Backbone as CSV, one residue per row, in Angstrom:
resi,resn,N_x,N_y,N_z,CA_x,CA_y,CA_z,C_x,C_y,C_z
1,UNK,0.824,-1.199,0.000,0.000,0.000,0.000,0.860,1.251,0.000
2,UNK,1.965,1.200,0.734,2.831,2.353,0.833,3.446,2.711,-0.518
3,UNK,3.804,1.687,-1.312,4.404,1.930,-2.624,3.411,2.574,-3.578
4,UNK,2.152,2.211,-3.470,1.122,2.782,-4.341,0.979,4.276,-4.079
5,UNK,0.921,4.652,-2.815,0.792,6.071,-2.460,2.034,6.833,-2.886
6,UNK,3.200,6.253,-2.682,4.450,6.907,-3.063,4.513,7.149,-4.572
7,UNK,4.031,6.197,-5.377,4.025,6.345,-6.835,3.068,7.444,-7.277
8,UNK,1.910,7.522,-6.638,0.935,8.570,-6.986,1.492,9.937,-6.642
9,UNK,2.119,10.066,-5.467,2.690,11.348,-5.061,3.854,11.752,-5.951
10,UNK,4.617,10.798,-6.436,5.763,11.100,-7.294,5.316,11.704,-8.617
11,UNK,4.151,11.311,-9.119,3.663,11.869,-10.378,3.160,13.302,-10.210
12,UNK,2.784,13.675,-8.990,2.242,15.002,-8.740,3.315,16.044,-8.432
13,UNK,4.545,15.620,-8.229,5.609,16.551,-7.854,6.153,17.286,-9.079
14,UNK,6.587,18.543,-8.857,7.210,19.324,-9.925,8.643,18.859,-10.132
15,UNK,9.123,19.019,-11.377,10.490,18.607,-11.673,11.502,19.596,-11.108
16,UNK,11.234,20.897,-11.297,12.220,21.899,-10.882,11.614,22.830,-9.830
17,UNK,12.155,22.738,-8.626,11.762,23.626,-7.536,13.037,24.301,-7.052
18,UNK,13.069,25.649,-7.007,14.298,26.308,-6.562,14.600,25.997,-5.105
19,UNK,15.881,25.992,-4.786,16.300,25.680,-3.416,16.280,26.970,-2.597
20,UNK,15.333,27.061,-1.686,15.254,28.199,-0.786,15.047,27.694,0.627
21,UNK,15.418,28.539,1.593,15.390,28.133,2.991,14.571,29.133,3.800
22,UNK,14.374,28.820,5.076,13.686,29.723,5.989,14.545,30.971,6.155
23,UNK,13.904,32.144,6.109,14.619,33.409,6.232,14.902,34.079,4.905
24,UNK,14.790,33.350,3.821,15.017,33.933,2.494,13.834,34.804,2.096
25,UNK,14.109,35.851,1.339,13.050,36.672,0.770,12.764,36.146,-0.629
26,UNK,11.514,35.812,-0.887,11.145,35.213,-2.164,9.965,35.956,-2.782
27,UNK,9.847,35.810,-4.102,8.677,36.271,-4.839,7.946,35.026,-5.320
28,UNK,6.703,34.896,-4.897,5.888,33.748,-5.300,4.910,34.228,-6.367
29,UNK,5.007,33.654,-7.563,4.097,33.982,-8.654,2.955,32.973,-8.609
30,UNK,1.796,33.418,-8.121,0.654,32.522,-7.932,-0.424,32.810,-8.966
31,UNK,-1.065,31.752,-9.434,-2.165,31.894,-10.398,-3.446,32.189,-9.635
32,UNK,-4.148,33.248,-10.054,-5.392,33.659,-9.428,-6.498,33.547,-10.472
33,UNK,-7.595,32.874,-10.114,-8.743,32.764,-11.020,-9.800,33.768,-10.611
34,UNK,-10.208,34.598,-11.569,-11.286,35.568,-11.354,-12.323,35.329,-12.449
35,UNK,-13.383,34.674,-12.076,-14.404,34.343,-13.068,-13.860,33.326,-14.046
36,UNK,-13.821,33.699,-15.325,-13.297,32.786,-16.332,-11.879,33.167,-16.771
37,UNK,-11.320,34.226,-16.165,-9.966,34.651,-16.515,-8.979,34.188,-15.444
38,UNK,-7.743,34.045,-15.868,-6.692,33.639,-14.953,-5.523,34.602,-15.106
39,UNK,-4.981,35.051,-13.956,-3.841,35.962,-14.003,-2.824,35.522,-12.967
40,UNK,-1.631,36.134,-13.034,-0.574,35.801,-12.093,-0.356,36.983,-11.167
41,UNK,-0.369,36.704,-9.863,-0.157,37.724,-8.844,1.130,37.397,-8.099
42,UNK,1.957,38.430,-7.861,3.239,38.236,-7.193,3.094,38.589,-5.719
43,UNK,3.589,37.711,-4.858,3.562,37.903,-3.407,5.005,37.819,-2.938
44,UNK,5.558,38.943,-2.442,6.955,38.977,-2.031,7.047,39.110,-0.518
45,UNK,7.844,38.242,0.110,8.002,38.300,1.552,9.050,37.326,2.039
46,UNK,9.146,37.204,3.357,10.130,36.347,4.004,9.504,34.978,4.269
47,UNK,10.264,33.934,4.012,9.797,32.574,4.277,9.875,32.332,5.782
48,UNK,8.706,32.102,6.412,8.654,31.853,7.856,8.932,30.401,8.195
49,UNK,8.374,29.495,7.399,8.564,28.081,7.706,8.338,27.229,6.469
50,UNK,8.951,26.048,6.509,8.700,24.987,5.535,8.381,23.749,6.349
51,UNK,7.350,23.050,5.956,6.979,21.861,6.715,6.437,20.796,5.784
52,UNK,6.476,19.569,6.265,6.008,18.443,5.468,7.123,17.903,4.604
53,UNK,6.774,16.968,3.766,7.751,16.357,2.881,7.099,15.858,1.617
54,UNK,7.896,15.536,0.644,7.524,15.045,-0.686,6.465,15.942,-1.321
55,UNK,5.350,15.409,-1.750,4.359,16.226,-2.463,3.488,17.037,-1.513
56,UNK,3.568,16.767,-0.211,2.736,17.482,0.768,3.460,18.663,1.398
57,UNK,4.650,18.979,0.939,5.441,20.045,1.561,4.804,21.407,1.316
58,UNK,4.742,22.221,2.381,4.183,23.571,2.280,5.204,24.575,2.804
59,UNK,5.019,25.830,2.387,5.854,26.903,2.892,4.986,28.127,3.136
60,UNK,5.366,28.913,4.148,4.610,30.093,4.544,5.460,31.330,4.312
61,UNK,4.870,32.347,3.667,5.558,33.603,3.366,4.812,34.730,4.055
62,UNK,5.567,35.652,4.668,4.980,36.786,5.383,5.504,38.083,4.804
63,UNK,4.601,39.042,4.630,4.991,40.380,4.194,4.167,41.404,4.964
64,UNK,4.645,42.639,4.986,3.896,43.734,5.593,3.241,44.524,4.480
65,UNK,1.948,44.696,4.573,1.199,45.450,3.580,0.443,46.559,4.305
66,UNK,0.865,47.807,4.103,0.268,48.979,4.745,0.272,48.855,6.268
67,UNK,1.370,48.345,6.818,1.497,48.230,8.255,0.817,47.021,8.869
68,UNK,0.233,46.183,8.050,-0.459,44.984,8.528,0.283,43.767,7.989
69,UNK,0.566,42.812,8.874,1.254,41.604,8.455,0.314,40.653,7.738
70,UNK,0.755,40.164,6.593,-0.045,39.232,5.788,0.784,37.968,5.583
71,UNK,0.185,36.810,5.877,0.849,35.526,5.676,0.031,34.670,4.722
72,UNK,0.741,33.960,3.861,0.082,33.005,2.970,0.877,31.713,2.987
73,UNK,0.155,30.614,2.923,0.770,29.294,2.896,0.394,28.601,1.598
74,UNK,1.404,28.084,0.898,1.184,27.380,-0.362,1.783,25.991,-0.295
75,UNK,1.156,25.029,-0.958,1.833,23.752,-1.183,2.960,23.980,-2.190
76,UNK,4.118,23.410,-1.938,5.288,23.647,-2.774,5.087,23.129,-4.190
77,UNK,4.421,22.003,-4.343,4.246,21.379,-5.657,2.866,21.649,-6.249
78,UNK,2.216,22.720,-5.818,0.878,23.042,-6.288,0.918,23.604,-7.706
79,UNK,-0.062,23.270,-8.545,-0.117,23.881,-9.876,-0.495,25.360,-9.821
80,UNK,-1.021,25.839,-8.690,-1.363,27.257,-8.585,-0.130,28.126,-8.338
81,UNK,0.989,27.529,-7.945,2.248,28.264,-7.809,2.979,28.153,-9.135
82,UNK,3.064,29.292,-9.849,3.684,29.291,-11.172,5.195,29.177,-11.059
83,UNK,5.812,30.082,-10.284,7.250,29.996,-10.065,7.613,30.724,-8.781
84,UNK,8.800,30.422,-8.277,9.307,31.036,-7.052,10.664,31.642,-7.378
85,UNK,10.801,32.957,-7.135,12.069,33.650,-7.359,12.685,33.970,-6.009
86,UNK,13.982,33.759,-5.889,14.693,34.096,-4.653,15.278,35.486,-4.818
87,UNK,14.852,36.421,-3.937,15.307,37.805,-4.009,16.603,37.969,-3.233
88,UNK,16.628,37.487,-1.982,17.840,37.547,-1.167,17.849,36.410,-0.159
89,UNK,19.051,36.028,0.237,19.219,34.937,1.179,19.269,35.496,2.588
90,UNK,18.621,34.836,3.516,18.574,35.297,4.896,19.468,34.468,5.797
91,UNK,20.017,35.130,6.819,20.877,34.451,7.788,20.082,34.270,9.071
92,UNK,19.618,33.060,9.339,18.814,32.774,10.525,19.362,31.531,11.214
93,UNK,18.987,31.374,12.486,19.433,30.224,13.271,18.249,29.438,13.811
94,UNK,17.120,29.561,13.163,15.896,28.878,13.589,15.282,28.157,12.386
95,UNK,14.489,27.147,12.667,13.787,26.431,11.610,12.444,27.088,11.311
96,UNK,11.870,27.768,12.311,10.592,28.459,12.136,10.738,29.852,12.727
97,UNK,10.342,30.868,11.971,10.533,32.258,12.390,9.234,32.863,12.906
98,UNK,8.571,32.177,13.841,7.305,32.669,14.376,7.479,33.955,15.173
99,UNK,8.686,34.231,15.673,8.913,35.436,16.460,8.797,36.707,15.626
100,UNK,8.859,36.607,14.306,8.724,37.785,13.447,7.304,38.346,13.466
101,UNK,6.339,37.538,13.889,4.947,37.987,13.907,4.730,39.115,14.903
102,UNK,5.478,39.151,15.982,5.297,40.174,16.996,6.180,41.392,16.801
103,UNK,6.928,41.441,15.725,7.863,42.534,15.511,7.398,43.470,14.412
104,UNK,7.807,44.745,14.549,7.390,45.783,13.601,8.626,46.565,13.190
105,UNK,8.636,47.062,11.962,9.697,47.951,11.506,11.011,47.235,11.260
106,UNK,12.117,47.874,11.679,13.445,47.307,11.436,13.665,46.002,12.194
107,UNK,13.003,45.854,13.325,13.178,44.639,14.123,12.609,43.418,13.415
108,UNK,11.716,43.624,12.453,11.094,42.509,11.738,11.938,42.041,10.556
109,UNK,13.115,42.654,10.351,13.967,42.275,9.228,14.837,41.077,9.592
110,UNK,15.284,40.376,8.563,16.192,39.247,8.699,17.503,39.682,8.068
111,UNK,18.637,39.391,8.744,19.939,39.757,8.200,20.190,39.013,6.904
112,UNK,20.938,39.661,6.000,21.230,39.064,4.718,22.470,38.187,4.812
113,UNK,22.425,37.031,4.174,23.550,36.113,4.153,24.486,36.541,3.040
114,UNK,25.729,36.881,3.395,26.716,37.293,2.408,27.657,36.122,2.180
115,UNK,27.741,35.690,0.917,28.615,34.553,0.596,29.876,35.048,-0.056
């Protein structure tokens, strides 16, 4: 039974997913359906967490919009996610950045990783 589920999930996974980590700033190009039309909307923010594995993996992105924090969670291999662009790499020491939710202004920033 386990092999059957694994085979089904393998067919649903995307071939190319960019390598990004928690703390990175990314642009998520998501497909939005409005009536019978479809368009792409860009959501740019910091990756708060990645969880799950294989085809069930999800990631959460947070941004500030007019002083209000907005978070969205997407399945990584979803057909509604068109592409993911990495804007900058973040230097963090945590797997989940839930502490950013209570911060405002400069304190809500993540240091940039310089290679």
